[in-house]
C-alpha positions as CSV (number, residue, x, y, z in Angstrom):
1,M,-33.5,-15.2,-41.1
2,Y,-34.0,-11.4,-40.4
3,K,-34.6,-10.4,-36.7
4,K,-37.9,-9.9,-35.6
5,K,-39.4,-6.7,-34.2
6,M,-39.5,-6.4,-30.7
7,T,-43.2,-4.9,-30.8
8,W,-44.7,-7.8,-29.2
9,W,-42.3,-7.7,-26.6
10,L,-43.3,-4.2,-25.9
11,S,-47.0,-5.3,-26.1
12,A,-46.2,-7.6,-23.2
13,A,-44.7,-5.3,-21.6
14,L,-47.6,-2.8,-21.4
15,V,-50.0,-5.5,-20.7
16,L,-47.9,-6.1,-17.4
17,L,-47.8,-2.6,-16.7
18,L,-51.3,-2.3,-16.6
19,L,-51.8,-5.0,-14.3
20,A,-49.2,-3.2,-12.0
21,L,-50.0,0.4,-12.1
22,T,-50.3,1.2,-8.6
23,G,-46.3,1.3,-8.1
24,C,-45.0,0.8,-4.5
25,Q,-46.1,3.1,-2.1
26,A,-49.1,2.1,0.4
27,V,-52.4,4.3,-0.6
28,Q,-54.6,5.2,2.0
29,G,-53.1,2.2,4.5
30,L,-53.7,-0.4,1.6
31,D,-50.5,-2.1,0.8
32,I,-51.7,-2.4,-3.2
33,A,-48.4,-3.5,-4.4
34,A,-48.0,-6.4,-1.7
35,A,-51.5,-7.6,-2.8
36,I,-50.6,-7.9,-6.4
37,K,-47.2,-9.9,-5.3
38,N,-49.5,-12.0,-3.5
39,S,-51.3,-12.5,-5.8
40,A,-48.8,-13.2,-8.4
41,A,-47.5,-15.7,-6.1
42,V,-50.6,-17.8,-5.9
43,K,-50.2,-21.7,-7.1
44,S,-54.1,-22.2,-7.9
45,S,-57.4,-20.9,-8.5
46,E,-60.5,-20.7,-10.0
47,S,-61.5,-17.3,-12.4
48,N,-63.5,-16.3,-15.2
49,G,-63.0,-12.9,-17.4
50,T,-64.1,-10.9,-20.2
51,L,-62.4,-9.1,-23.1
52,Q,-64.7,-6.5,-24.5
53,I,-63.0,-5.0,-28.0
54,E,-65.3,-1.9,-29.4
55,L,-64.1,-0.2,-32.6
56,V,-65.7,3.3,-32.6
57,P,-66.4,4.5,-36.2
58,G,-65.1,7.7,-37.7
59,D,-64.9,8.8,-41.3
60,T,-66.1,6.0,-43.2
61,S,-67.1,7.2,-46.8
62,K,-63.8,6.2,-48.0
63,L,-64.4,2.8,-47.3
64,T,-65.7,0.2,-49.8
65,A,-69.3,-1.4,-49.3
66,D,-67.2,-4.9,-48.3
67,E,-65.0,-3.1,-45.8
68,Q,-67.9,-1.2,-44.3
69,K,-69.7,-4.9,-44.0
70,S,-66.6,-6.2,-41.9
71,L,-66.3,-3.1,-39.5
72,S,-69.7,-3.5,-38.8
73,A,-69.2,-7.5,-38.2
74,L,-66.3,-6.2,-35.8
75,Q,-67.2,-3.1,-34.0
76,N,-68.2,-4.8,-30.7
77,V,-66.1,-8.4,-30.1
78,K,-66.1,-10.2,-26.7
79,I,-64.0,-12.6,-26.0
80,E,-65.2,-14.6,-22.6
81,L,-63.3,-17.1,-20.7
82,T,-65.1,-19.3,-18.0
83,N,-64.6,-22.3,-16.2
84,V,-60.8,-21.0,-15.6
85,K,-58.8,-23.5,-13.6
86,T,-55.5,-23.0,-12.8
87,Q,-53.6,-26.0,-11.5
88,N,-50.1,-24.8,-11.0
89,A,-47.9,-22.6,-12.8
90,Q,-47.7,-24.7,-16.0
91,Q,-51.1,-26.1,-16.2
92,L,-54.4,-24.2,-16.8
93,S,-57.7,-24.6,-18.7
94,A,-60.6,-22.9,-19.5
95,D,-64.0,-22.6,-21.6
96,G,-64.1,-19.6,-23.9
97,S,-66.4,-18.1,-26.9
98,I,-65.5,-15.1,-29.4
99,T,-68.7,-13.3,-29.8
100,Y,-69.0,-10.8,-33.0
101,G,-71.3,-9.4,-35.4
102,K,-72.0,-12.6,-37.2
103,G,-72.0,-14.9,-34.0
104,A,-70.2,-16.8,-31.7
105,I,-67.5,-19.0,-31.6
106,P,-66.8,-21.1,-28.9
107,F,-63.6,-22.7,-27.8
108,K,-61.4,-24.4,-25.1
109,L,-57.9,-23.6,-24.3
110,A,-55.4,-25.8,-21.9
111,T,-51.5,-25.0,-21.4
112,E,-48.8,-27.2,-20.6
113,N,-45.5,-25.6,-19.6
114,S,-45.0,-22.9,-22.0
115,K,-47.5,-24.1,-24.7
116,L,-51.0,-23.1,-25.1
117,I,-53.1,-25.5,-26.7
118,L,-56.7,-24.4,-28.5
119,S,-59.5,-26.5,-29.6
120,I,-61.6,-24.5,-31.3
121,E,-65.2,-24.7,-33.5
122,G,-64.5,-25.5,-37.0
123,A,-60.9,-26.7,-36.3
124,K,-60.0,-30.2,-37.8
125,K,-57.2,-30.5,-35.2
126,P,-56.0,-28.5,-32.1
127,I,-53.8,-26.0,-32.5
128,V,-50.6,-25.4,-30.1
129,I,-49.1,-22.1,-29.8
130,D,-45.5,-22.0,-28.1
131,L,-45.5,-18.8,-26.2
132,F,-41.7,-18.7,-26.2
133,G,-40.9,-20.6,-29.3
134,G,-39.1,-18.9,-32.2
135,S,-38.3,-16.0,-30.5
136,N,-35.4,-14.4,-31.8
137,V,-34.3,-12.6,-28.4
138,S,-30.9,-12.4,-28.1
139,F,-30.4,-13.7,-25.0
140,M,-32.4,-16.6,-25.6
141,K,-29.6,-17.7,-28.4
142,L,-27.1,-18.2,-25.5
143,L,-28.8,-20.9,-23.9
144,P,-29.0,-24.7,-24.8
145,A,-31.9,-26.1,-26.4
146,V,-32.9,-27.7,-23.7
147,I,-33.1,-24.8,-21.2
148,Q,-35.2,-22.6,-24.2
149,E,-37.7,-25.5,-24.4
150,Q,-38.1,-25.3,-20.3
151,F,-37.2,-21.6,-20.0
152,G,-41.2,-20.3,-20.5
153,S,-42.6,-22.6,-18.0
154,K,-39.8,-21.6,-15.3
155,I,-40.8,-17.6,-16.3
156,A,-44.0,-18.6,-14.6
157,E,-42.5,-19.8,-11.6
158,V,-40.7,-16.3,-11.1
159,K,-43.6,-14.2,-11.9
160,P,-43.6,-12.8,-8.3
161,A,-40.2,-12.0,-8.5
162,I,-40.9,-9.9,-11.8
163,I,-43.7,-8.2,-10.7
164,G,-41.6,-7.1,-7.8
165,L,-39.1,-5.8,-9.6
166,I,-41.6,-3.7,-11.6
167,L,-43.4,-2.5,-8.6
168,A,-40.1,-1.9,-7.0
169,N,-39.2,0.6,-9.8
170,I,-42.2,2.5,-10.8
171,A,-44.0,5.4,-9.2
172,N,-48.0,5.6,-8.0
173,P,-50.2,7.0,-10.6
174,S,-51.1,11.0,-9.5
175,N,-54.6,10.1,-9.3
176,I,-55.3,6.9,-7.4
177,S,-57.7,6.3,-4.2
178,V,-59.0,3.6,-2.1
179,S,-62.4,2.8,-0.6
180,A,-64.1,-0.2,1.6
181,V,-67.5,-1.9,-0.4
182,T,-68.7,-4.9,-0.7
183,D,-68.9,-6.7,-4.0
184,K,-69.7,-10.3,-5.4
185,V,-67.0,-12.6,-6.2
186,N,-68.4,-16.1,-7.6
187,G,-71.7,-15.2,-6.4
188,A,-70.7,-14.7,-2.6
189,D,-70.8,-11.0,-1.2
190,L,-67.6,-10.0,0.1
191,S,-66.0,-7.1,1.9
192,L,-63.1,-5.8,-0.4
193,Q,-61.0,-2.5,-0.3
194,K,-60.9,-1.1,-3.9
195,A,-58.4,0.8,-5.2
196,H,-59.3,3.4,-8.4
197,I,-56.8,4.4,-10.7
198,E,-57.3,6.7,-13.5
199,L,-54.5,8.4,-15.5
200,N,-54.2,9.1,-19.3
201,G,-51.6,8.2,-22.1
202,T,-49.0,11.2,-21.3
203,E,-48.9,10.0,-17.7
204,L,-48.5,6.3,-19.1
205,S,-45.5,7.2,-21.3
206,S,-43.9,9.1,-18.4
207,L,-44.3,5.9,-16.1
208,L,-43.1,3.8,-18.4
209,R,-39.8,5.7,-19.4
210,K,-39.1,5.8,-15.8
211,L,-39.8,2.4,-15.2
212,F,-37.4,1.3,-17.9
213,S,-34.7,4.0,-16.5
214,N,-35.0,2.6,-13.0
215,I,-34.3,-1.1,-13.9
216,L,-31.6,-0.6,-15.8
217,A,-30.2,1.4,-13.4
218,D,-31.2,-1.4,-10.7
219,E,-28.2,-4.0,-11.5
220,A,-29.0,-5.7,-7.9
221,G,-32.8,-6.1,-8.7
222,L,-32.1,-7.6,-11.9
223,K,-29.1,-9.6,-11.0
224,D,-31.9,-10.8,-7.8
225,L,-34.2,-12.1,-10.6
226,L,-31.7,-13.7,-12.8
227,S,-30.7,-15.6,-9.9
228,Q,-34.3,-16.6,-8.8
229,L,-34.6,-17.8,-12.3
230,Y,-31.5,-19.7,-12.2
231,D,-32.7,-21.4,-9.3
232,A,-35.8,-22.5,-11.0
233,L,-33.4,-23.7,-14.1
234,S,-31.0,-25.3,-12.0
235,P,-32.7,-28.8,-11.5
236,V,-33.0,-29.1,-15.7
237,I,-29.3,-28.2,-15.7
238,E,-28.2,-30.8,-13.3
239,D,-30.7,-33.3,-14.3
240,Q,-29.1,-33.1,-18.1
241,I,-25.5,-33.0,-16.8
242,K,-26.2,-36.2,-14.5
243,A,-27.7,-37.7,-17.9
244,G,-24.4,-37.1,-19.8
245,S,-25.1,-34.1,-22.0
246,A,-21.9,-33.1,-23.9
247,D,-23.2,-29.3,-24.3
248,F,-20.3,-27.3,-23.2
249,A,-22.9,-24.4,-22.2
250,L,-24.6,-26.4,-19.9
251,K,-21.6,-27.0,-18.1
252,I,-20.9,-23.4,-17.9
253,L,-24.5,-22.7,-16.5
254,S,-23.8,-25.2,-13.7
255,N,-21.5,-22.0,-11.9
256,K,-24.5,-19.9,-10.7
257,Q,-22.2,-16.9,-10.2
258,L,-20.8,-17.3,-14.0
259,A,-24.3,-18.2,-15.4
260,V,-25.9,-15.2,-13.8
261,G,-23.0,-13.0,-14.9
262,L,-23.4,-14.4,-18.6
263,V,-26.9,-13.8,-19.4
264,Y,-26.9,-10.2,-17.2
265,Q,-25.4,-8.3,-20.2
266,P,-27.6,-9.5,-23.0
267,I,-30.8,-9.1,-20.8
268,R,-29.8,-5.6,-20.0
269,D,-29.2,-5.0,-23.8
270,F,-32.7,-6.4,-24.6
271,L,-34.1,-4.0,-22.2
272,E,-32.5,-1.1,-23.6
273,T,-33.8,-2.3,-27.3
274,T,-37.3,-2.8,-25.5
275,A,-36.8,0.9,-24.1
276,G,-36.1,2.3,-27.5
277,S,-38.6,0.6,-29.2
278,L,-41.0,2.3,-26.7
279,E,-39.5,5.9,-27.4
280,K,-40.2,5.4,-31.1
281,A,-43.9,4.3,-30.3
282,I,-44.4,7.6,-28.2
283,A,-42.8,9.0,-30.8
284,E,-45.0,7.5,-33.5
285,D,-41.5,7.0,-35.3
286,D,-41.4,3.0,-35.7
287,E,-42.5,0.9,-38.3
288,Q,-45.9,-0.2,-36.5
289,G,-47.8,-0.6,-39.7
290,S,-51.6,-1.0,-38.4
291,L,-50.8,-1.6,-34.9
292,P,-52.2,1.4,-32.7
293,V,-49.6,1.3,-30.5
294,H,-48.8,5.1,-30.7
295,G,-52.7,6.1,-29.5
296,L,-51.8,4.4,-26.0
297,F,-49.4,7.5,-25.6
298,D,-51.7,10.1,-26.7
299,G,-52.9,12.7,-24.2
300,K,-56.6,11.9,-24.8
301,S,-56.2,8.1,-24.0
302,T,-57.5,7.3,-20.6
303,L,-57.1,4.2,-18.7
304,Q,-59.0,3.5,-15.5
305,A,-58.7,0.6,-13.4
306,D,-60.5,-0.9,-10.1
307,I,-59.0,-3.7,-8.1
308,Y,-60.5,-5.3,-5.7
309,I,-58.1,-6.7,-2.5
310,D,-59.4,-8.9,0.2
311,S,-58.5,-9.2,3.9
312,D,-55.7,-11.6,3.2
313,K,-54.3,-8.9,0.6
314,L,-55.0,-10.8,-2.6
315,V,-56.5,-9.2,-5.9
316,R,-60.4,-11.0,-6.0
317,K,-61.3,-8.7,-8.8
318,Q,-60.6,-6.2,-11.5
319,A,-61.8,-4.4,-13.8
320,L,-59.8,-2.2,-16.8
321,A,-61.1,0.4,-19.2
322,L,-58.9,1.6,-22.1
323,S,-59.9,4.3,-24.7
324,M,-57.7,5.1,-27.3
325,P,-57.9,7.5,-30.4
326,L,-56.5,5.9,-33.4
327,P,-54.8,7.4,-36.2
328,D,-56.7,8.3,-39.5
329,R,-55.3,5.6,-42.2
330,G,-58.2,5.0,-44.0
331,T,-59.4,2.5,-41.7
332,G,-63.0,4.1,-40.4
333,V,-62.1,3.9,-37.1
334,A,-61.6,6.9,-34.9
335,E,-61.3,5.2,-31.7
336,L,-60.2,1.5,-30.0
337,K,-62.2,0.7,-26.7
338,L,-60.9,-2.1,-24.1
339,S,-62.8,-3.3,-21.2
340,F,-61.8,-6.6,-19.2
341,V,-62.8,-7.9,-16.0
342,S,-61.8,-11.1,-14.2
343,E,-62.5,-12.4,-10.6
344,T,-60.8,-15.1,-8.5
345,W,-61.8,-17.4,-5.8
346,N,-60.4,-21.0,-4.5
347,T,-57.3,-19.3,-4.2
348,N,-54.4,-21.8,-2.9
349,K,-57.0,-24.5,-2.9
350,P,-56.7,-28.0,-5.1
351,V,-57.7,-27.3,-8.5
352,T,-57.7,-29.8,-11.5
353,A,-57.2,-28.4,-14.9
354,Q,-58.5,-30.1,-17.7
355,T,-56.3,-31.3,-20.6
356,I,-56.9,-31.1,-24.6
357,D,-56.0,-34.3,-26.1
358,I,-53.2,-34.0,-29.2
359,S,-52.4,-37.4,-29.4
360,G,-54.5,-37.3,-33.0
361,G,-52.2,-34.7,-34.3
362,A,-52.1,-30.8,-34.0
363,V,-51.1,-28.0,-35.8
364,Q,-47.9,-26.1,-34.3
365,I,-47.8,-22.6,-35.1
366,G,-45.4,-19.4,-34.2
367,T,-45.0,-16.1,-34.6
368,E,-44.2,-16.3,-38.8
369,A,-46.2,-14.3,-41.2
370,S,-47.1,-17.8,-42.5
371,S,-48.6,-19.4,-38.8
372,I,-52.0,-17.9,-39.9
373,Y,-52.2,-19.8,-43.3
374,H,-51.7,-22.9,-41.3
375,V,-54.1,-21.8,-39.0
376,L,-56.5,-21.3,-42.1
377,N,-55.3,-24.7,-43.4
378,N,-56.5,-26.6,-40.3
379,L,-60.1,-24.7,-40.7
380,D,-63.6,-26.3,-42.2
381,K,-63.9,-23.4,-44.9
382,Q,-67.6,-23.4,-43.8
383,S,-66.8,-22.6,-40.4
384,L,-67.7,-19.2,-38.7
385,F,-64.2,-18.9,-37.4
386,Y,-62.6,-19.3,-40.8
387,K,-65.0,-16.6,-42.0
388,M,-64.3,-14.5,-39.8
389,L,-60.4,-14.4,-40.1
390,R,-60.7,-14.4,-44.2
391,E,-63.8,-12.1,-44.7
392,D,-64.1,-9.6,-41.6
393,V,-60.3,-9.7,-40.1
394,K,-59.1,-10.0,-43.4
395,V,-55.6,-12.1,-42.2
396,T,-54.8,-12.5,-45.6
397,K,-54.6,-9.2,-46.6
398,K,-51.0,-8.2,-46.8
399,E,-48.8,-5.0,-47.7
400,V,-45.0,-4.8,-48.0
401,N,-43.2,-1.7,-48.2
402,L,-39.5,-1.6,-49.2
403,K,-37.7,1.8,-50.1
404,L,-35.2,1.4,-53.1
405,N,-31.9,1.8,-52.5
406,A,-32.2,2.8,-49.0
407,G,-29.0,2.5,-47.1
408,D,-25.9,1.0,-48.0
409,A,-24.1,-2.6,-47.9
410,G,-23.1,-1.7,-44.1
411,S,-26.9,-1.0,-43.6
412,T,-27.9,-2.2,-39.8
413,S,-31.2,-2.3,-41.1
414,D,-33.3,-6.0,-40.4
415,T,-34.8,-5.5,-43.9
416,P,-32.4,-6.2,-46.7
417,Q,-33.1,-3.2,-49.6
418,P,-34.2,-3.7,-53.1
419,F,-31.8,-2.4,-55.8
420,I,-31.9,-2.1,-60.0
421,N,-29.8,-4.4,-61.6
422,Q,-27.8,-4.2,-64.8
423,D,-31.0,-5.4,-66.9
424,N,-32.8,-1.8,-65.0
425,K,-34.9,-4.2,-63.0
426,T,-36.1,-3.9,-59.7
427,M,-34.7,-6.8,-57.6
428,V,-36.3,-7.7,-54.1
429,P,-35.3,-10.2,-51.3
430,V,-37.3,-13.5,-52.1
431,R,-37.4,-14.8,-48.7
432,F,-38.2,-11.4,-47.0
433,I,-40.9,-10.7,-49.4
434,S,-42.1,-14.6,-49.5
435,E,-42.8,-14.7,-45.7
436,K,-44.2,-11.4,-45.5
437,L,-46.8,-12.4,-47.9
438,G,-47.5,-15.9,-45.9
439,A,-45.2,-18.2,-47.8
440,E,-42.5,-20.5,-46.6
441,V,-39.3,-20.5,-47.9
442,G,-36.7,-23.7,-47.8
443,W,-32.7,-23.6,-49.2
444,N,-30.7,-26.4,-50.9
445,G,-27.0,-25.0,-50.4
446,D,-26.1,-28.5,-52.6
447,L,-28.5,-27.5,-55.6
448,Q,-28.4,-23.7,-55.3
449,E,-32.2,-23.4,-55.0
450,V,-34.9,-21.7,-53.1
451,T,-38.5,-23.2,-52.7
452,I,-41.4,-21.4,-51.9
453,K,-44.8,-22.8,-50.7
454,D,-47.7,-20.1,-50.9
455,L,-49.6,-21.6,-47.8
456,L,-52.9,-19.6,-49.2
457,S,-53.0,-21.0,-53.1
458,G,-50.9,-24.3,-52.8
459,T,-48.3,-22.5,-55.3
460,T,-45.0,-23.8,-55.2
461,I,-41.9,-22.1,-57.0
462,I,-38.5,-23.3,-57.5
463,L,-35.4,-20.6,-58.0
464,K,-32.1,-21.7,-59.3
465,L,-29.0,-19.0,-58.4
466,D,-27.8,-17.1,-61.6
467,S,-30.5,-18.8,-63.8
468,K,-33.3,-17.2,-65.5
469,I,-35.8,-20.2,-65.4
470,A,-37.9,-20.5,-62.5
471,S,-40.6,-23.5,-62.1
472,V,-44.2,-22.3,-61.2
473,N,-45.9,-25.8,-60.1
474,G,-43.9,-27.4,-62.3
475,A,-44.2,-25.3,-65.4
476,A,-41.0,-23.7,-66.3
477,I,-41.0,-19.8,-66.3
478,E,-38.4,-17.3,-67.8
479,L,-37.5,-14.2,-65.7
480,E,-36.9,-10.7,-66.5
481,S,-33.5,-11.3,-64.5
482,A,-32.1,-14.5,-63.1
483,A,-32.0,-15.1,-59.5
484,T,-29.1,-13.6,-57.5
485,L,-27.2,-13.1,-54.3
486,H,-26.8,-9.9,-53.0
487,N,-25.4,-9.0,-49.6
488,G,-25.9,-12.5,-48.7
489,S,-29.7,-12.5,-49.4
490,T,-31.2,-14.2,-52.7
491,F,-32.7,-11.0,-55.0
492,V,-35.4,-11.8,-57.8
493,P,-37.5,-9.6,-60.1
494,I,-40.4,-7.9,-58.1
495,R,-43.3,-8.2,-60.3
496,F,-42.1,-12.2,-60.8
497,I,-42.2,-13.2,-56.8
498,A,-44.9,-10.7,-56.6
499,E,-47.7,-11.8,-58.9
500,S,-46.5,-15.9,-58.4
501,L,-47.8,-15.0,-55.0
502,G,-51.0,-13.3,-55.8
503,G,-49.7,-9.7,-55.0
504,K,-49.8,-6.7,-57.4
505,V,-46.9,-3.9,-57.6
506,S,-46.9,-0.3,-57.3
507,F,-44.0,1.9,-57.1
508,N,-44.0,5.9,-55.8
509,D,-41.5,8.1,-57.7
510,E,-41.4,10.6,-54.9
511,T,-40.9,8.3,-52.2
512,R,-39.1,5.8,-54.2
513,V,-40.8,3.2,-52.1
514,V,-41.6,-0.1,-53.6
515,T,-45.4,-1.6,-52.3
516,I,-46.7,-5.0,-52.9
517,K,-50.1,-5.6,-51.9
518,R,-51.9,-9.0,-51.6
519,D,-55.7,-9.5,-50.7
């Protein structure tokens, strides 16, 4: 299994930063950082929130009629959460809806430890997403399985410490002001202090760079956070040891000083890797695909935030607005606008979250490329959600680019490189290509066979190492060259695997890049 890119971790860090932009210094007598930390420590509450996504059209002349229809449908999308009940760090529920150009899609959600459970109109069964499951982060691999399972919920318990570490290591934006206002929260008029923040993408990149630099230098602060995380996890460790677990790693983790020292360096290495991903995003030098991360750091990007704080130094309301130019990649979109508003009440009062029944079965999905196909297969094909994903968002549309003969056998690239074999055929890594195109791959070591299941079409492909005969839905197909093991990965002729999975192949002689596209 190849290492996953850290882009989503970077995105999570950016979202966290947007909610903690005020730094550690008081402004006009208001300690905004203290209010944010206090709010992070709130155990229970009720709230609501709305995320508005607007795609500002640019040059649409190169779009097909179908693409223009999709852009029109997705030009304004609203995700609304109401009746949000936070019972504790592990249990939350909400009613919601996704509204776009073709209608509204209602849903319910609930959390259970690190699992997010969705019941959405059109789905045959609830969808379960493990927010920490499937992560290939190196330091997680050091932990015993039982600790990995509990990690997500325990992270929620130390959220105030995480926010505190960020706030202690970031400066205030240059444009921040405070004013006294009266505003409504859940229909009630409240006297509040409003902190107003404005910055552009250039300042955001500077703040982020400084944040990572400071955290990496703050050994004491990071170890203190790990110490608090250890305290949250220690009951799990003790219970497993008392139950007679023979896991040697658990016995090592029973020593707090040793455990903190053991994970400190891998987590620091992870933060350095994330900081490197940030630098690449700022320089537009990473493999983002269609993800517009670089635009966030453009000088023309703007972020405005209003944070409303009550007399108990708790955040009761917030409004964020982001405007970000997008590069011209033939999408017909010139700018992305995001706005988010939320309000909170009944803080630290008894609140009971609702649950979603999954006793009749659920669809478990992770971060793999094939996950979206499991979602599609769980949906009524006449439902609005299915049509939105398939026809408008076009989640099944894939593009894979591989550079021919790039690097060598000692390359540190996450992607195994294609090569031309003795038959003058282009050979590509079957697992990498198949998973990128949304198929699942299995390996039988005893039979030396690879089985590929295309979740979209239902096609099943079986390949045997060093054999020119493959099976496609039970029919024997002769390959141009035999499947072969190369640098530890199974390679097959590019046209066979691409076309068997409904893709089309093209080759750029100038850049020596092989491209596989699938609609």
